[in-house]
Structure formats: C-alpha cells, structure tokens
C-alpha positions in Angstrom: 121.2 91.1 57.4 123.2 87.8 57.1 125.5 89.6 54.6 126.1 92.4 57.0 127.0 90.0 59.7 129.7 88.3 57.5 131.2 91.6 56.7 131.3 92.7 60.4 133.0 89.4 61.3 135.5 90.2 58.8 136.0 93.7 59.9 136.8 92.5 63.4 139.4 90.1 62.1 141.1 93.1 60.2 140.7 95.2 63.2 142.5 92.7 65.4 145.4 92.6 62.9 146.0 96.5 62.7 146.7 96.7 66.4 144.6 99.5 67.7 146.2 102.2 69.8 147.6 100.8 73.1 147.2 97.3 71.8 150.3 96.1 73.8 148.9 97.6 77.1 145.2 97.0 77.3 142.2 95.9 75.2 140.8 98.4 72.9 137.8 100.5 74.2 134.3 99.8 72.7 134.2 103.2 71.2 137.5 102.7 69.5 136.3 99.4 67.9 133.0 101.0 67.0 134.8 103.9 65.2 137.1 101.5 63.3 134.2 99.5 62.1 132.3 102.5 61.0 135.4 103.7 59.2 136.0 100.6 57.5 132.5 100.3 56.4 132.5 103.9 55.1 135.6 103.4 53.1 134.2 100.3 51.5 130.9 102.0 50.8 132.9 104.9 49.3 134.8 102.5 47.0 138.1 104.0 48.1 140.7 101.1 47.9 143.4 103.5 49.6 141.1 104.3 52.5 140.2 100.8 52.9 143.9 99.6 52.8 144.9 102.2 55.3 142.9 100.2 57.8 144.6 96.9 57.0 147.7 95.7 58.7 150.8 95.2 56.6 151.9 92.3 58.7 152.6 89.1 56.7 149.9 87.0 58.5 147.0 89.4 57.8 144.1 87.9 55.9 140.4 88.7 55.2 137.5 86.7 54.0 134.8 88.8 52.2 132.3 88.0 49.4 133.3 84.3 49.6 136.9 84.9 49.0 139.8 84.3 51.5 142.9 86.5 50.8 146.2 86.2 52.7 148.7 89.1 52.7 148.4 92.8 52.2 148.9 92.6 48.4 146.2 90.0 47.9 143.8 91.9 49.9 144.6 95.1 48.0 143.8 93.2 44.7 140.5 92.1 46.0 139.6 95.6 47.4 140.3 97.0 44.0 138.1 94.5 42.3 135.3 95.2 44.8 135.6 98.9 44.5 134.8 98.3 40.7 131.4 97.1 41.6 130.5 100.5 43.4 126.7 100.8 43.4 125.9 97.0 43.7 125.7 96.9 47.3 126.0 99.3 50.3 126.3 98.5 54.0 124.5 100.5 56.6 125.3 100.2 60.3 123.0 100.8 63.3 124.0 99.9 66.7 126.6 97.2 67.2 127.7 94.9 70.2 131.4 94.6 70.8 133.1 92.0 72.9 136.7 92.9 73.9 138.9 89.8 73.5 142.2 91.0 74.7 145.1 93.4 73.9 144.5 94.6 70.3 141.6 92.2 69.5 137.8 92.8 69.7 134.7 91.1 68.0 131.8 93.2 66.8 128.3 92.5 65.1 125.0 94.3 64.3 122.2 94.2 66.9 
C-alpha cells in the first residue's frame, strides 16, 4: 500500500503540471482528478510510454519522482517511462476509491483510501 501512495502522490504532481481543463478559471473538479489519476495508472499498467507521456506537461519545469528517481524535464521523464515500460509484469497498480483535495486552479492532491 505504501508503494501505491507514493505513485499517487507523483501522479498528482504530474496532474498539477498538465493544467486540467479550465485551470485558469477554477480548481479542477474531483471527478476530473479521479479520471486523470485512473488514466495515468492505466497507461502505466499498460506499459504504453506514449499514453503516459500524453498526460505529462511539456512545460520546462515539469518533474516526477517515481521508483526512487527524480526526473526533471519532459525528455528525462520520457526516458524513465520507457525504462519502466520494459519492466512490464513486475508490478501493477490497482485503484479503489481515492480522496481528492483541490488545491487551487489547476492543482489537486489525491491518495487511496
């Protein structure tokens, strides 16, 4: 369970950087955050680097922390995602219900219950 929490925290950081729809106007809705987190986990479980990277911002300051590695910048993240895709079958995340706290326009935090 601790591993799942780490991944979800990272997912939320990524979600904050992609700028969910309406980010300039209002905080994202809980259901938008939940759909994003599930899509991100599904893309990782499917070992599809393109699907994962479609969910990551191309802004220069984007960063992730996953599997004990911090990556800064889209190209660095892409490289790490491709490495992890090669380990398909070694781990799989499954989500049940999740809590969401809206942090402001374009940002939210989510974790499993």
